[in-house]
N, C-alpha and C positions, 0 to 999 in steps of 0.2 A: 731317183729314188731306185733305177735299178731295174724296169719294167712291173714290177710289182705293183700289182691292185692296189688302189687306197682301200684304206678300211672303212667303211662308215654303213650308216641304216639306211636304208634303202625301201622302209617302211612299217606301217604296224603288221606283223604280223599273229596277233589275238590279243582279245581281251578277255582274262579269266577272272571271274569272282565266285565268292562262295553264293549257293542257293539253298532254301530250305528244301523246294523240290524242283532239282536240275531240271528232269524231263520236265515237266509241265509250264518252267519259263521258256525250255529250250523251246516247245509247240509254241508257247505265246509270243515268240518272236516269230517265228516261223510263218504262223498264223495271221499275225495285224502286222509286220514287215516285212514281210518276205527274207529272212536274214536266216540262211543254210538251208540244206536243200533236206526231204524229206530223208532220216536213218543215218544223215553225216553232222557233223559240226562244223563244215568247213563252208564257206560264204566266199564266191569269188566276186570280188568285188570289180567295179569300175575306177578307173583313173581318174580324179583328180584330188585335189587340197584336200590336206589332213592338216589340222591346228593343234595342236599341244601346247596347250598353257596353263601353269600352274596359278590358280586363283590365291589370293591372301587366308589365311584361315580363319580371319572374320569377315568371309564374303558372304551377303545375302544374295547373291546369282541363284543360289541352289542352295538347299534345305541343310542346317546345320547340324543334321544327325548324319548327313551321307560325307563322307571321303571323296567322291568323284562321285561325276557324270556323265552320261555318254551320251555322246552328240554323234548325230546319223545325217552323213551328206542326204539330200533327196531332190528327187523330181518333181515336181507338179504338187508340189505342200497342198494347193487348196483340195487336188481331189484325193490328196491321202488323209487330211484331215476331216473330210467329208464320210471317206470310207472310215476312220477310226470310231468318229461321233456316234455311224450306224452302227458300231460292234458295242455301242454304251462304254467306251473310253471319256475319260475324261479329257478336253483339250486346252489348255490354257494358250494364250494370244495377248502380247501389249506393242500398243503401238510405239513405247522408247525401247524394246527388242531391236525391232526395226529400225527406229531412227529413220535417216532419210530413204533407205533400203541401198546403202551404196554398199555392205557388207553382206546385201541378202534378205531373206524372209526365216522368222524362227520361230516356234510353236512348240509347246513343251509336255509332254506325255508324263505318268509312271508306269511302269511295268508292274505286275500282281504283286512282287514283295518292298514297291516301292521307291524302285531306284528311280532317279530321274533322268527321262531322256528329253533329250532337246534336241528337236528336227532341223534341221539348216536346211535351208533353198538357196546355195549361193548365187549371186548376180550375175546375170545373162554374159558372158562372155563378147 
């Protein structure tokens, strides 16, 4: 290799998607999920696992009219669920999503434009 660094991907640099009202949607993500700081669209993440997993085109794991679902790694899922519900945001949980807990715990919400957002609390290390 001659001392050259191996080229590789080191993480997700951003998630970009179309929105009918980008400013309002950015504010919703900031207000309810703590993503991005005021006046900037940058979110400094904590280190941890990131899953990249294509699903079959026929999956029923999320809505058939959506091409993708955002999965957010969280800490303190029960408290976040309570905060979201207090803000009038519908939160769905299912025992089959959690299974035996070996993959952690999950909840599902939708942003104001209908994008499915899976909240994932990985199992304790």
